[in-house]
N, C-alpha and C positions, 0 to 999 in steps of 0.2 A: 272656722266656718260657722259653727253653732253660735259663737258670739256675734257674728255678723248678722245671722238670721234673727237672733234675739234683739239686737240693737235696731234692726230694720223695723221690727214690730214695735219695739218700745218707742222709738222716736215718732212713729206715726200716731200711736195711741196718745203719746204725750202732747204733741203739737196739735193734732186734730181735736183731741179732747179739750185742751184749754181754749181752742178756737170756738168749740161748741159751747163751752161755759160762757165765753164772751158774748156769743150770739144769743144765748138764753137770757143772760142778765140784761142785754140790750133790749130784748123783747119786753122784759118786765118793766123797763124804764121808757118804753115807747119808741125805741129805735130799731130799725130793721137792718142788720148788718149782713153783708154778703157771705155766702158759703165760702170756705177756704180750702176744702178738700172734697174730692169726688172719687173715692176709691182708687187712688193713684196706682196701686200695684196691679190693677187690672188693665193698665195701658198696654197697647200692642206695639208701641214704639216710643222713643224717648221724647219726641215732640208732644205726643199725647200725654206722656207722664207729666211734663211740666205744665200742661194745660189742666191737670188734675191736682197737682201738688202745690200748696201755698199759692193758690190762684190769685190772691190779691197782689202779691209781690210780682208774680209772672206777668199779670195784666198791667201793673204799674210800669214795669220796665219795658214792656212792649209799647205802651202808649207814649212814654216819656223818654225812651232811649232808642228803641229799634225804629219806630216810625219817624222821629225827627232826624235820624241818621240817613233816612232814605228808604228804609224798609227793603222791599224787594223790587223797587221801581227803577233802580239805577244799573241794572245789568247783573249777570250771575256773579261776577267777581265781587262787586260791592255788596251784593246780598249775602254772600258767604262771610265777608268781613263783618258786616253788621250783626249777623247771627252769632258769629263767634264772640264778638265783643260783648254782646248782650248776655250770652251764657257765661262768659268769663266773669262778668261783674255779678251775675247771680251767685256764682260760687264764691267769689271774693267777698261778697256781702257777709258771709259767715266767718270771715277771718277773725281770729282772736289772738292776742299776743301770746307767743310761746309755741304756736303751731307751726312756725317756720314755713317749710315748703309744702306742707300738707294741702292747704287750700289752693295753692297755685296749681298743684297736680290735679286736685279734685276739679277745679274750674276748667282746666284744659281737657280733662277726660270728658266732661259733659259737653264742653264747647265743640270738641272734635267729633264726638258722637252725634251731636245735632247736625253738624255739617254732613257727616256720612248719611244721616237719616234723610236729609233733604236731597242729597245727591242720589241716593238709592230710590227715592220716590219719583224724581223727575227725569232720571236717566233714560236714554232710548233703549228699548228692548228689541229693536228690529235692526236691519242692516246685515252685512256679511257676518256669518256665524264665527268664522275663524278670527276675524278682527275683534269681535266682542269677547271671545274666550281669551285671546291674547291680552287684551286690556285688563280683564278681570284678574287673570293670573298675575300680571305685573302689579296690579293694585294690592292683591293679597300678599305677594312677596314683600312689597314695600311696607305693609302693615306689620308683617312678621319681623322684618328687619328693624323697624322702629321699636317694636316691643322688646326685641332681644337687646338692642343697644341701650334702651332706657333701663331695662332690667339690670344689665351689668354695670353701666356707668352711673346711673342715677340712684338705683335702689341697692347697689352693691351686692347683687345676687352672685352666687357661684356660677361658673360657666354652664354647668349642666342645668341649673334652675333657669338661667336666662334663655337657654335653648328651649326648655319646656314652655316658658312664657311666650317665646316667639311662635312655637308650634300652636299654642292655644289661640294666639292672635290670628294666625292664618286660618285655623279651623273655624273659629266663630265668624270671621269676616266672610269666608266662603259659604257658611251655612246661612247666615242672614241674607247675603246677596242672592243666594240660590232660591230662597223661599219667596213665593209670590207675595206682593204687598198685602193682598187681601185674598180671602177664599173661604173655604169651609171651616167647620169647627176645629179640626185638627191643626190647620194652618194658624188659626187664631190662637189656640193653646200654645203652639210653638213660639209665636211672637211674644205672647204674654210671659212665658217662662224665660225667654232670652232677655227681654227688657227688664224683668224683675231681677234677674241675676246680675245684670250690668249695674243696676242701682245698688244691689246688695254688696257686690265686690268693690265698687267705687267708694263705699262708705268706710273702707279701711282708712282712707285719708281724711274722712270727715270725723271719725270717732277717735282715732289715735291721738293722745295728748301731745305728741311731738313726732318729729320726722324719724328718729331712730326706732321708736316703737312701731311706726307704720312700716318701716323696712323689715323689721323682725316679723311682723304679722304676714307680710307678703311672702317672705322666705318660708314661714311656717305653712302657709297655704300650698306652696309648691313642693313641700317636703313630704311626698307620699310615703306612707309606711304601712305595715300590716295591720296595725291597730286602728280601726276606724274611729271608734268613740272610746275615750278613756273611761274605765269603770268609776262610777261615782261622780262623773263630771256634772250631771244634771240629776236633780231629784225628780220624783214622780210628779210633783206639783208643777215644777218648772217645765217638764215635758208636756204636761197637759196645757199649761198656759201658752207655750210656744206653738203647739200643734193646733189647738182650738182657736187661738187668736189669729193664726195665719189662715186657717180654713174659713173662719168667719168673714175675713176681709174679702174672700173670693166668692161669697154668696151673692146672688142677684139682689139688686137694690130693692126690688119690689117685696122681697121677703121681709125686709126691715121696715121700709117706709109705708107699706100697706098692711101686710099680714101681721107682723109683730106689733105694729102701732095699733091696729084695730083690736088685737087681743089685749094689749096693755090698757086701752081705754075702758075695757069691760071689767077690769079688776075692781072688786069692791073696795071702798075707802079704807076700812079697817085693815084689810090685807095689804093694801098699798102702803099704809102707814107702817105696818110691821116690816115690810120689805125695805122701806127707807131707813127704819131704825137699824136693821141688820146691816145695811150698806154703810151707815154711819159708824157702826161698831167695827166693821171691817176696815174702814179708812183709818180709824183710830189705831187699830192693831198695826196696819201697814206703816203709819207715820210715827210709830213709837220710837223714841230715841232722839230724833232731831227732825226739824222741818226739811222738806225736800223741794227744791225749786224746780220749775219746768226747765227742760233741757234748752229750749230756745231762748230762755232768759239770758243765756251766755252770749247771744248775738244781738 
């Protein structure tokens, strides 16, 4: 779980960082490139997440795939098909040789979650109470059955772990469906936490180098034991980077784009030069040994 949290932070810093480098270099050459990230982990649902993450790709696929396929103009069934196909291709865009089934599963996880997100947003919340409860219970059981069967037959989980997987599927489906789509601060926090953890957990299949490793990671996540964190698993500096980096992402944009920016502009030139020199020294230390490419250069 800690590896997934760390990778979630790393891939955002990596991809958003080099996008910012490209935007900055473009400005120096007279080109104004669009923003590519808008604090995606603050999203309250998966649709909003993809409107904040890799926005240039999401917008391109929307304009050149989703809309030409008919978008949402050809009825509910065609809308869900178009949405699933678009999200499936977003995930398969990242496919690399050797990853086997990883990105097929990753693509379908996000595609099906987007279908659920749309259904949960447009579904009727009136009508006979008994019928609504019965339909939601049936849907929750279907999700649990799908999670359990996929866990045992696709991920080769032990029967007990597959049952836990099914129970978690039912619980999270019931919780997200029960929460109002919008509301007060606590409701917003709940949606953000749930959306964030869906993206974190789905990255098992994004990060694992092959399918057997992904299956082993899922089995490890479901193997609850008494020892929460292994001694020596993370150094103090890694804990600091993980906690501070995650908290920074959830700060209000105004803190960075206005408050921090106005403070930065008031720094005297010599002090700024010293800071840049120390930054360069730090980069040299981090890069010692061998050059490190950006993660997204793999795609």
